[in-house]
C-alpha positions as CSV (number, residue, x, y, z in Angstrom):
1,M,143.3,78.4,12.9
2,D,142.8,82.1,12.3
3,G,139.8,84.1,13.3
4,T,138.4,84.0,9.7
5,G,138.4,80.2,9.8
6,V,136.6,80.1,13.2
7,V,133.9,82.5,12.0
8,A,133.5,80.4,8.8
9,E,133.1,77.2,10.7
10,A,130.7,78.9,13.2
11,L,128.6,80.0,10.2
12,V,128.5,76.5,8.8
13,V,127.4,75.1,12.1
14,A,124.7,77.8,12.4
15,G,123.5,77.0,8.9
16,F,123.2,73.3,9.7
17,A,121.4,74.1,12.9
18,A,118.9,76.4,11.1
19,A,118.3,73.8,8.4
20,G,117.9,71.2,11.1
21,A,115.3,73.3,12.9
22,G,113.4,73.7,9.6
23,A,113.6,69.9,9.0
24,G,112.5,69.2,12.5
25,A,109.5,71.5,12.0
26,G,108.7,69.6,8.8
27,A,108.9,66.3,10.7
28,R,106.5,67.5,13.3
29,L,104.0,68.7,10.7
30,L,104.3,65.4,8.8
31,L,103.7,63.3,11.9
32,R,100.6,65.3,12.7
33,R,99.2,64.7,9.2
34,L,100.0,61.0,9.0
35,R,97.0,58.7,9.5
36,R,99.0,56.9,12.2
37,G,101.3,59.7,13.2
38,A,101.6,61.7,16.4
39,R,101.2,65.2,17.8
40,V,104.7,66.1,19.0
41,P,104.9,69.2,21.2
42,V,106.7,72.3,19.9
43,P,109.7,72.6,19.7
44,C,110.8,69.0,20.5
45,C,111.4,67.9,16.9
46,E,113.0,71.3,15.9
47,V,115.5,71.3,18.8
48,A,116.4,67.6,18.4
49,V,117.0,67.7,14.7
50,A,118.8,71.1,14.9
51,A,121.2,69.6,17.6
52,L,121.9,66.5,15.5
53,W,122.5,68.4,12.3
54,A,124.6,71.0,14.0
55,G,126.8,68.3,15.5
56,T,127.1,66.6,12.2
57,G,127.9,69.8,10.3
58,A,130.5,70.7,12.9
59,A,132.2,67.3,12.5
60,G,132.2,67.8,8.8
61,A,133.6,71.3,9.0
62,L,136.4,70.1,11.3
63,E,137.1,67.2,9.0
64,L,136.2,64.7,11.7
65,L,133.8,63.1,9.3
66,P,134.1,62.4,5.5
67,L,131.9,64.7,3.7
68,V,130.4,61.9,1.6
69,W,128.8,60.5,4.8
70,L,127.1,63.8,5.8
71,P,123.9,63.2,3.7
72,V,123.5,59.7,5.3
73,L,123.9,61.0,8.9
74,L,121.6,64.0,8.3
75,G,118.9,61.7,7.0
76,L,119.5,59.2,9.8
77,G,119.3,62.0,12.4
78,W,115.9,63.2,10.9
79,L,114.5,59.7,10.9
80,A,115.7,59.1,14.5
81,V,113.8,62.1,15.7
82,A,110.6,61.6,13.7
83,A,110.3,57.8,14.1
84,G,111.6,57.8,17.6
85,A,109.0,60.4,18.7
86,V,106.1,58.3,17.5
87,D,107.5,55.1,19.1
88,V,107.9,56.8,22.4
89,L,104.5,58.5,22.4
90,H,102.4,55.6,20.9
91,R,104.6,52.5,20.9
92,R,104.5,52.1,17.2
93,L,106.5,53.0,14.1
94,P,104.5,54.3,11.1
95,D,104.9,52.5,7.8
96,A,104.9,55.9,6.1
97,L,108.4,56.4,7.7
98,T,109.9,52.9,7.9
99,V,109.0,51.6,4.4
100,P,110.4,54.5,2.3
101,A,113.4,54.8,4.6
102,L,115.2,51.9,2.8
103,P,115.2,53.3,-0.7
104,V,116.1,56.7,0.7
105,A,119.0,55.3,2.6
106,L,120.4,53.5,-0.5
107,L,120.0,56.8,-2.4
108,L,121.9,58.7,0.2
109,L,124.7,56.1,0.1
110,L,125.4,56.8,-3.6
111,P,128.0,59.6,-2.8
112,V,129.8,57.0,-0.6
113,G,130.3,54.7,-3.6
114,P,128.8,51.7,-5.4
115,A,130.4,49.2,-3.0
116,A,128.6,50.9,-0.1
117,V,125.3,50.7,-1.9
118,V,125.8,46.9,-2.5
119,R,126.8,46.4,1.1
120,G,123.8,48.4,2.1
121,A,121.4,46.2,0.2
122,G,122.9,43.1,1.7
123,G,122.9,44.6,5.2
124,A,119.2,45.4,4.9
125,A,118.4,41.8,4.1
126,V,120.5,40.5,7.0
127,A,119.0,43.0,9.5
128,V,115.4,42.2,8.4
129,A,116.0,38.5,8.6
130,V,117.5,38.7,12.1
131,H,114.9,41.0,13.5
132,A,112.1,39.0,11.9
133,A,113.4,35.9,13.6
134,V,113.5,37.6,17.0
135,H,110.0,39.0,16.3
136,L,108.6,35.5,15.7
137,L,110.2,34.3,19.0
138,D,109.1,37.3,21.1
139,R,106.9,40.0,19.7
140,R,107.2,42.0,22.9
141,A,110.9,42.4,22.4
142,V,110.9,43.3,18.7
143,G,107.7,44.5,17.0
144,A,106.7,44.4,13.4
145,G,107.6,48.1,13.0
146,D,111.1,47.4,14.4
147,V,111.5,44.7,11.6
148,K,110.6,47.2,8.9
149,L,112.9,49.9,10.5
150,A,115.8,47.4,10.6
151,A,116.0,47.4,6.8
152,S,117.1,51.0,6.4
153,L,119.3,50.9,9.6
154,G,120.9,47.6,8.5
155,A,121.7,49.2,5.1
156,V,123.5,52.1,6.6
157,L,125.4,50.0,9.2
158,A,126.6,47.4,6.6
159,A,127.6,50.2,4.3
160,V,130.0,51.7,7.0
161,A,131.3,48.2,8.1
162,W,129.8,44.7,8.3
163,P,130.7,44.4,12.0
164,A,128.6,47.5,12.7
165,L,125.5,45.4,12.4
166,A,126.4,43.4,15.5
167,V,127.8,46.3,17.4
168,A,124.6,48.4,16.9
169,A,122.3,45.4,17.8
170,V,124.1,44.9,21.1
171,L,124.2,48.6,21.8
172,A,120.4,48.9,21.0
173,A,119.6,46.0,23.3
174,A,121.7,47.7,26.1
175,F,119.8,51.0,25.6
176,T,116.4,49.3,25.8
177,A,117.5,47.3,28.9
178,I,118.7,50.5,30.7
179,A,115.5,52.3,29.8
180,G,113.6,49.3,31.2
181,L,115.5,49.4,34.5
182,R,115.0,53.1,34.9
183,G,111.3,52.7,34.2
184,A,110.9,49.9,36.7
185,A,112.8,52.0,39.4
186,R,110.6,55.0,38.7
187,A,107.4,52.8,38.9
188,R,108.5,51.5,42.3
189,R,108.9,55.1,43.6
190,L,105.5,56.3,42.4
191,P,102.2,55.4,44.1
192,G,99.2,54.1,42.3
193,P,98.6,51.6,39.6
194,R,101.4,50.7,37.2
195,S,101.0,50.5,33.5
196,G,102.4,47.6,31.7
197,G,103.5,47.0,28.2
198,A,106.7,46.5,26.3
199,L,109.2,49.3,26.0
200,P,109.7,50.8,22.5
201,H,112.8,49.4,20.9
202,G,112.8,51.7,17.9
203,P,114.5,54.7,19.6
204,S,117.3,52.4,20.9
205,M,117.8,51.0,17.4
206,L,117.9,54.5,15.9
207,A,120.3,56.0,18.5
208,A,122.6,53.0,18.4
209,T,122.8,53.2,14.6
210,W,123.5,56.9,14.5
211,L,126.3,56.5,17.1
212,V,127.9,53.5,15.5
213,V,127.8,55.0,12.0
214,T,129.1,58.4,13.2
215,C,132.0,56.8,15.1
216,L,133.1,54.3,12.5
217,A,132.9,56.9,9.7
218,G,134.8,59.3,11.9
219,V,137.7,57.0,12.6
220,G,137.9,55.8,9.0
221,A,136.7,52.3,9.7
222,A,134.1,52.5,6.9
223,G,135.4,49.6,4.9
224,G,136.9,51.9,2.3
225,A,133.7,54.0,2.1
226,G,135.7,57.2,2.0
227,A,137.2,56.2,-1.2
228,G,133.9,54.8,-2.6
């Protein structure tokens, strides 16, 4: 690759990072205005979204990701930061984010192809059914907000590949378990009373989905999504 190509790719990545910072700022302001939102310190959202968007843009520029998947991953990265921040700070997921996420996800899947949209609709139904069943069995493990969030995440996962639903579910459970173990170890080291309560599972679901979709789209295991 010549110097011109390197400069061009660097400019692309910088552009994605700048756009991500702006989108992160928008997420922070939106969360502050929501009735059940959160006040996220500056510049947490800006830095997080900028990093995710810069990485996604770099992968696209280097042809490590099909370009048709970029809108999905950019939207997923934004949702991961916005919804994850509220869940970490307040142990809840606002309906204002989780409910419209499904139609937005299906809309962003349109460039991938009609088959991906159909799989997405089916995946949303499957993910909601599974998470709703777990919620009925143990509401501390999976909250109502997690069930609503599962719709949009299930849509994206099924669109990239049906097995991605199971892979992301296992990975999310592992992330939450690791966070629980770390939290318990930290509580044992610190003096004073210990606060209880279930760990937020939403951030683990979001992180697992972003990783699985990025990896599968990158290796071409998207069930023909690259060709629509």
